[in-house]
N, CA, C and O atoms as a printed pandas DataFrame, in Angstrom:
     atom_number atom_name residue_name chain_id  residue_number  x_coord  y_coord  z_coord
0              1         N          UNK        A               1    1.064   -1.087   -0.050
1              2        CA          UNK        A               1   -0.218    0.154   -0.257
2              3         C          UNK        A               1    0.878    1.573   -0.070
3              4         O          UNK        A               1    1.707    1.834    0.801
4              5         N          UNK        A               2    0.559    2.119   -0.986
5              6        CA          UNK        A               2    1.575    3.281   -0.920
6              7         C          UNK        A               2    0.763    4.384    0.316
7              8         O          UNK        A               2   -0.333    4.445    0.874
8              9         N          UNK        A               3    1.888    5.054    0.314
9             10        CA          UNK        A               3    1.260    6.364    1.126
10            11         C          UNK        A               3    0.968    6.971    1.111
11            12         O          UNK        A               3    1.376    7.302   -0.002
12            13         N          UNK        A               4    0.103    8.214    1.605
13            14        CA          UNK        A               4   -1.211    8.795    1.179
14            15         C          UNK        A               4   -0.074   10.238    0.552
15            16         O          UNK        A               4    1.021   10.345    1.104
16            17         N          UNK        A               5   -0.385   11.070   -0.380
17            18        CA          UNK        A               5    0.315   12.132   -0.808
18            19         C          UNK        A               5    0.195   12.808    0.325
19            20         O          UNK        A               5   -0.635   12.633    1.216
20            21         N          UNK        A               6    1.405   13.906    0.236
21            22        CA          UNK        A               6    1.566   14.738    1.102
22            23         C          UNK        A               6    0.718   16.450    0.981
23            24         O          UNK        A               6    0.652   17.009   -0.114
24            25         N          UNK        A               7    0.160   17.067    2.197
25            26        CA          UNK        A               7   -0.214   17.866    1.615
26            27         C          UNK        A               7    0.034   19.125    1.416
27            28         O          UNK        A               7    0.046   19.378    2.621
28            29         N          UNK        A               8    0.288   20.350    0.835
29            30        CA          UNK        A               8    1.120   21.353    0.668
30            31         C          UNK        A               8    1.598   21.845    2.137
31            32         O          UNK        A               8    2.776   22.200    2.177
32            33         N          UNK        A               9    0.921   21.919    3.268
33            34        CA          UNK        A               9    1.396   21.866    4.564
34            35         C          UNK        A               9    2.379   21.333    4.709
35            36         O          UNK        A               9    3.430   21.924    4.956
36            37         N          UNK        A              10    2.246   19.916    4.571
37            38        CA          UNK        A              10    3.146   18.897    4.877
38            39         C          UNK        A              10    4.715   19.136    4.124
39            40         O          UNK        A              10    5.787   19.060    4.723
40            41         N          UNK        A              11    4.541   19.430    2.724
41            42        CA          UNK        A              11    5.684   19.516    1.951
42            43         C          UNK        A              11    6.286   20.827    2.507
43            44         O          UNK        A              11    7.488   20.783    2.768
44            45         N          UNK        A              12    5.698   21.866    2.705
45            46        CA          UNK        A              12    6.318   23.166    3.041
46            47         C          UNK        A              12    7.166   22.804    4.719
47            48         O          UNK        A              12    8.291   23.220    4.997
48            49         N          UNK        A              13    6.649   22.298    5.271
49            50        CA          UNK        A              13    7.304   21.678    6.577
50            51         C          UNK        A              13    8.550   20.635    6.637
51            52         O          UNK        A              13    9.410   20.480    7.504
52            53         N          UNK        A              14    8.276   19.816    5.090
53            54        CA          UNK        A              14    9.222   19.237    5.142
54            55         C          UNK        A              14   10.369   19.889    4.614
55            56         O          UNK        A              14   11.552   19.681    4.884
56            57         N          UNK        A              15    9.977   20.522    4.001
57            58        CA          UNK        A              15   11.406   22.080    2.936
58            59         C          UNK        A              15   12.001   22.951    4.288
59            60         O          UNK        A              15   13.033   23.621    4.279
60            61         N          UNK        A              16   11.270   22.803    5.211
61            62        CA          UNK        A              16   11.480   24.234    5.837
62            63         C          UNK        A              16   12.355   23.280    7.026
63            64         O          UNK        A              16   13.036   23.989    7.766
64            65         N          UNK        A              17   12.428   21.913    7.290
65            66        CA          UNK        A              17   13.029   20.864    8.561
66            67         C          UNK        A              17   14.477   20.709    7.809
67            68         O          UNK        A              17   15.576   20.714    8.364
68            69         N          UNK        A              18   14.147   20.540    6.094
69            70        CA          UNK        A              18   15.740   20.039    5.031
70            71         C          UNK        A              18   16.365   21.363    5.387
71            72         O          UNK        A              18   17.415   21.135    5.987
72            73         N          UNK        A              19   16.155   22.583    5.267
73            74        CA          UNK        A              19   17.010   23.757    5.109
74            75         C          UNK        A              19   17.567   23.808    6.511
75            76         O          UNK        A              19   18.775   23.640    6.677
76            77         N          UNK        A              20   16.504   24.101    7.846
77            78        CA          UNK        A              20   17.298   23.805    9.302
78            79         C          UNK        A              20   18.280   22.710    8.957
79            80         O          UNK        A              20   19.420   23.173    8.991
80            81         N          UNK        A              21   18.267   21.849    8.742
81            82        CA          UNK        A              21   18.756   20.878    8.724
82            83         C          UNK        A              21   20.439   21.211    8.028
83            84         O          UNK        A              21   21.612   21.310    8.388
84            85         N          UNK        A              22   19.924   21.257    7.299
85            86        CA          UNK        A              22   21.115   22.224    5.815
86            87         C          UNK        A              22   21.980   23.197    6.626
87            88         O          UNK        A              22   23.209   23.180    6.690
88            89         N          UNK        A              23   21.105   24.085    7.263
89            90        CA          UNK        A              23   22.241   25.530    8.358
90            91         C          UNK        A              23   22.549   24.854    9.003
91            92         O          UNK        A              23   23.705   24.625    8.646
92            93         N          UNK        A              24   22.228   23.965   10.249
93            94        CA          UNK        A              24   23.102   22.992   11.341
94            95         C          UNK        A              24   23.715   22.357   11.133
95            96         O          UNK        A              24   24.523   22.197   12.047
96            97         N          UNK        A              25   23.983   21.321    9.709
97            98        CA          UNK        A              25   25.179   21.042    9.254
98            99         C          UNK        A              25   26.234   21.416    8.954
99           100         O          UNK        A              25   27.396   21.161    9.269
100          101         N          UNK        A              26   25.543   22.297    8.058
101          102        CA          UNK        A              26   26.806   23.553    8.009
102          103         C          UNK        A              26   27.536   24.111    8.599
103          104         O          UNK        A              26   28.739   24.226    8.367
104          105         N          UNK        A              27   26.812   24.637    9.629
105          106        CA          UNK        A              27   27.643   25.639   11.268
106          107         C          UNK        A              27   28.581   24.499   11.782
107          108         O          UNK        A              27   29.710   24.777   12.185
108          109         N          UNK        A              28   28.079   23.124   11.766
109          110        CA          UNK        A              28   28.875   21.933   12.981
110          111         C          UNK        A              28   29.978   21.919   11.769
111          112         O          UNK        A              28   31.016   21.649   12.374
112          113         N          UNK        A              29   30.211   22.021   10.803
113          114        CA          UNK        A              29   31.036   21.230    9.470
114          115         C          UNK        A              29   32.490   23.126    9.608
115          116         O          UNK        A              29   33.707   23.075    9.788
116          117         N          UNK        A              30   31.527   24.533    9.413
117          118        CA          UNK        A              30   32.070   25.459   10.046
118          119         C          UNK        A              30   33.016   25.412   11.077
119          120         O          UNK        A              30   34.220   25.359   10.825
120          121         N          UNK        A              31   32.554   25.427   12.265
121          122        CA          UNK        A              31   32.592   24.775   13.350
122          123         C          UNK        A              31   34.315   24.025   13.664
123          124         O          UNK        A              31   35.420   24.408   14.047
124          125         N          UNK        A              32   33.767   22.988   13.298
125          126        CA          UNK        A              32   34.511   21.563   13.466
126          127         C          UNK        A              32   35.943   21.931   12.588
127          128         O          UNK        A              32   36.911   21.356   13.084
128          129         N          UNK        A              33   36.256   22.711   11.471
129          130        CA          UNK        A              33   37.339   22.607   10.732
130          131         C          UNK        A              33   37.702   24.577   11.209
131          132         O          UNK        A              33   38.797   25.056   10.911
132          133         N          UNK        A              34   36.715   25.369   11.867
133          134        CA          UNK        A              34   37.502   26.341   12.600
134          135         C          UNK        A              34   38.038   26.347   13.888
135          136         O          UNK        A              34   38.595   27.196   14.584
136          137         N          UNK        A              35   37.530   24.456   14.106
137          138        CA          UNK        A              35   38.406   24.236   15.545
138          139         C          UNK        A              35   39.888   23.223   15.686
139          140         O          UNK        A              35   40.332   22.712   16.715
140          141         N          UNK        A              36   40.409   23.154   14.374
141          142        CA          UNK        A              36   41.155   22.601   13.946
142          143         C          UNK        A              36   42.618   23.355   14.315
143          144         O          UNK        A              36   42.819   24.564   14.203
144          145         N          UNK        A              37   43.588   22.354   14.781
145          146        CA          UNK        A              37   45.254   23.125   15.090
146          147         C          UNK        A              37   45.252   23.246   13.347
147          148         O          UNK        A              37   44.546   22.989   12.372
148          149         N          UNK        A              38   46.861   23.954   13.803
149          150        CA          UNK        A              38   47.219   24.661   12.711
150          151         C          UNK        A              38   47.765   23.045   11.929
151          152         O          UNK        A              38   47.527   22.882   10.732
152          153         N          UNK        A              39   48.335   22.174   12.567
153          154        CA          UNK        A              39   48.854   20.815   11.876
154          155         C          UNK        A              39   47.953   20.119   11.485
155          156         O          UNK        A              39   48.122   19.338   10.549
156          157         N          UNK        A              40   46.605   20.271   12.220
157          158        CA          UNK        A              40   45.363   19.284   11.526
158          159         C          UNK        A              40   44.713   19.867   10.631
159          160         O          UNK        A              40   43.874   19.165   10.065
160          161         N          UNK        A              41   44.858   21.475   10.129
161          162        CA          UNK        A              41   44.604   22.202    8.597
162          163         C          UNK        A              41   45.179   21.944    7.641
163          164         O          UNK        A              41   44.635   21.847    6.541
164          165         N          UNK        A              42   46.903   21.708    7.941
165          166        CA          UNK        A              42   47.981   21.014    6.885
166          167         C          UNK        A              42   47.875   19.901    6.974
167          168         O          UNK        A              42   48.124   19.502    5.837
168          169         N          UNK        A              43   47.562   18.666    7.870
169          170        CA          UNK        A              43   47.057   17.716    7.207
170          171         C          UNK        A              43   45.787   17.465    6.165
171          172         O          UNK        A              43   45.662   16.869    5.096
172          173         N          UNK        A              44   45.188   17.989    6.760
173          174        CA          UNK        A              44   43.960   18.045    5.892
174          175         C          UNK        A              44   43.865   18.018    4.489
175          176         O          UNK        A              44   43.339   17.217    3.717
176          177         N          UNK        A              45   44.614   19.281    4.291
177          178        CA          UNK        A              45   45.053   19.751    2.738
178          179         C          UNK        A              45   46.005   19.201    2.327
179          180         O          UNK        A              45   46.341   19.605    1.214
180          181         N          UNK        A              46   46.832   18.155    2.893
181          182        CA          UNK        A              46   47.797   17.254    2.384
182          183         C          UNK        A              46   47.052   16.307    1.440
183          184         O          UNK        A              46   47.083   15.946    0.263
184          185         N          UNK        A              47   46.094   16.008    3.016
185          186        CA          UNK        A              47   45.514   14.399    2.874
186          187         C          UNK        A              47   44.456   14.746    1.016
187          188         O          UNK        A              47   44.125   13.854    0.234
188          189         N          UNK        A              48   44.236   16.002    0.866
189          190        CA          UNK        A              48   43.339   16.509   -0.213
190          191         C          UNK        A              48   43.796   16.058   -1.459
191          192         O          UNK        A              48   43.505   15.163   -2.252
192          193         N          UNK        A              49   44.821   17.209   -1.348
193          194        CA          UNK        A              49   45.873   17.343   -2.720
194          195         C          UNK        A              49   46.059   15.149   -2.631
195          196         O          UNK        A              49   45.921   14.607   -3.728
196          197         N          UNK        A              50   46.242   14.514   -1.821
197          198        CA          UNK        A              50   46.945   13.546   -2.186
198          199         C          UNK        A              50   46.458   12.659   -2.487
199          200         O          UNK        A              50   47.012   11.677   -2.982
200          201         N          UNK        A              51   44.595   12.875   -2.123
201          202        CA          UNK        A              51   43.845   11.665   -2.265
202          203         C          UNK        A              51   42.765   12.178   -3.419
203          204         O          UNK        A              51   41.807   11.449   -3.676
204          205         N          UNK        A              52   42.940   13.493   -4.138
205          206        CA          UNK        A              52   41.881   13.798   -5.211
206          207         C          UNK        A              52   41.936   13.395   -6.007
207          208         O          UNK        A              52   40.974   13.859   -6.619
208          209         N          UNK        A              53   42.707   12.357   -6.986
209          210        CA          UNK        A              53   42.450   11.563   -7.935
210          211         C          UNK        A              53   41.356   10.511   -8.057
211          212         O          UNK        A              53   40.710   10.225   -9.065
212          213         N          UNK        A              54   41.234    9.727   -6.211
213          214        CA          UNK        A              54   41.026    9.005   -6.134
214          215         C          UNK        A              54   39.189    9.561   -5.813
215          216         O          UNK        A              54   38.134    9.137   -6.285
216          217         N          UNK        A              55   39.534   10.854   -4.638
217          218        CA          UNK        A              55   37.752   11.082   -4.974
218          219         C          UNK        A              55   37.047   11.499   -6.203
219          220         O          UNK        A              55   35.836   11.629   -6.384
220          221         N          UNK        A              56   38.386   11.749   -7.303
221          222        CA          UNK        A              56   37.329   11.822   -8.499
222          223         C          UNK        A              56   36.701   10.838   -9.083
223          224         O          UNK        A              56   35.628   10.950   -9.677
224          225         N          UNK        A              57   37.542    9.511   -8.898
225          226        CA          UNK        A              57   36.994    8.334   -9.275
226          227         C          UNK        A              57   35.685    7.849   -8.405
227          228         O          UNK        A              57   34.892    7.117   -8.997
228          229         N          UNK        A              58   35.542    8.029   -7.716
229          230        CA          UNK        A              58   34.624    7.676   -6.700
230          231         C          UNK        A              58   33.519    8.447   -6.865
231          232         O          UNK        A              58   32.565    8.272   -6.107
232          233         N          UNK        A              59   33.469    9.404   -7.861
233          234        CA          UNK        A              59   31.939   10.003   -8.285
234          235         C          UNK        A              59   31.071    9.496   -8.841
235          236         O          UNK        A              59   31.274    9.120   -9.995
236          237         N          UNK        A              60   29.752    9.291   -8.215
237          238        CA          UNK        A              60   28.566    8.974   -8.312
238          239         C          UNK        A              60   27.737    9.537   -8.953
239          240         O          UNK        A              60   28.019   10.640   -9.421
240          241         N          UNK        A              61   26.633    9.041   -9.147
241          242        CA          UNK        A              61   25.060    9.735   -9.520
242          243         C          UNK        A              61   24.149   10.602   -8.758
243          244         O          UNK        A              61   23.095   11.096   -9.159
244          245         N          UNK        A              62   24.735   10.726   -7.538
245          246        CA          UNK        A              62   24.753   11.390   -5.905
246          247         C          UNK        A              62   24.361   12.921   -6.238
247          248         O          UNK        A              62   24.797   13.489   -7.239
248          249         N          UNK        A              63   23.428   13.585   -5.232
249          250        CA          UNK        A              63   23.375   14.706   -5.333
250          251         C          UNK        A              63   25.602   15.350   -5.061
251          252         O          UNK        A              63   26.571   14.616   -4.866
252          253         N          UNK        A              64   25.563   16.633   -5.163
253          254        CA          UNK        A              64   26.486   17.425   -4.302
254          255         C          UNK        A              64   26.419   17.584   -3.304
255          256         O          UNK        A              64   27.410   18.225   -2.955
256          257         N          UNK        A              65   25.580   17.310   -2.239
257          258        CA          UNK        A              65   25.346   17.299   -1.350
258          259         C          UNK        A              65   26.214   16.108   -0.415
259          260         O          UNK        A              65   26.656   16.114    0.733
260          261         N          UNK        A              66   26.211   15.134   -1.488
261          262        CA          UNK        A              66   26.471   13.896   -0.456
262          263         C          UNK        A              66   27.813   13.596   -1.094
263          264         O          UNK        A              66   28.766   13.002   -0.591
264          265         N          UNK        A              67   27.709   14.062   -2.158
265          266        CA          UNK        A              67   29.542   14.658   -2.616
266          267         C          UNK        A              67   30.475   14.969   -1.250
267          268         O          UNK        A              67   31.387   14.341   -0.711
268          269         N          UNK        A              68   29.733   16.377   -0.923
269          270        CA          UNK        A              68   30.193   17.323   -0.243
270          271         C          UNK        A              68   30.233   16.388    1.012
271          272         O          UNK        A              68   31.295   15.809    1.240
272          273         N          UNK        A              69   28.952   16.154    2.011
273          274        CA          UNK        A              69   29.362   15.470    2.918
274          275         C          UNK        A              69   30.541   14.373    2.982
275          276         O          UNK        A              69   31.445   14.408    3.817
276          277         N          UNK        A              70   30.368   13.162    1.741
277          278        CA          UNK        A              70   31.917   12.447    2.018
278          279         C          UNK        A              70   33.091   12.788    1.886
279          280         O          UNK        A              70   34.055   12.158    2.320
280          281         N          UNK        A              71   33.143   14.311    0.980
281          282        CA          UNK        A              71   34.849   14.840    1.409
282          283         C          UNK        A              71   34.819   15.038    2.613
283          284         O          UNK        A              71   35.683   14.501    3.307
284          285         N          UNK        A              72   34.044   15.679    3.076
285          286        CA          UNK        A              72   34.120   16.123    4.614
286          287         C          UNK        A              72   34.520   15.209    5.362
287          288         O          UNK        A              72   35.301   15.422    6.289
288          289         N          UNK        A              73   34.036   14.030    5.067
289          290        CA          UNK        A              73   34.338   13.140    6.251
290          291         C          UNK        A              73   35.045   12.350    6.161
291          292         O          UNK        A              73   35.264   11.404    6.918
292          293         N          UNK        A              74   35.590   12.685    5.032
293          294        CA          UNK        A              74   37.311   12.044    4.510
294          295         C          UNK        A              74   38.458   13.214    5.298
295          296         O          UNK        A              74   39.425   13.054    6.043
296          297         N          UNK        A              75   37.920   14.179    4.824
297          298        CA          UNK        A              75   38.877   15.370    5.591
298          299         C          UNK        A              75   39.082   14.967    7.388
299          300         O          UNK        A              75   40.078   14.569    7.993
300          301         N          UNK        A              76   37.729   15.261    7.850
301          302        CA          UNK        A              76   37.506   15.441    8.940
302          303         C          UNK        A              76   38.469   13.976    9.614
303          304         O          UNK        A              76   38.599   13.903   10.836
304          305         N          UNK        A              77   38.925   13.173    8.944
305          306        CA          UNK        A              77   39.190   11.746    9.213
306          307         C          UNK        A              77   39.047   10.225    9.494
307          308         O          UNK        A              77   39.672    9.247    9.903
308          309         N          UNK        A              78   37.563   10.722    8.914
309          310        CA          UNK        A              78   36.349    9.352    9.145
310          311         C          UNK        A              78   36.228    8.668    8.493
311          312         O          UNK        A              78   35.407    7.771    8.685
């Protein structure tokens, strides 16, 4: 059985919560990057430069947000 279609209000609420989540995730990423020591920042930059060809090979048909999150996790050491 398929779920009932969303109402206009449900769609608006979904988009609003999605935007709030995006802002919160972005703020968390900025705070994480700003909290890095100089050595951690240099190491992250070196990882990105050294791993960039592999990152490019892993691109898929996913959205840019998904790709950005993967790259951020890689730079965060996760």
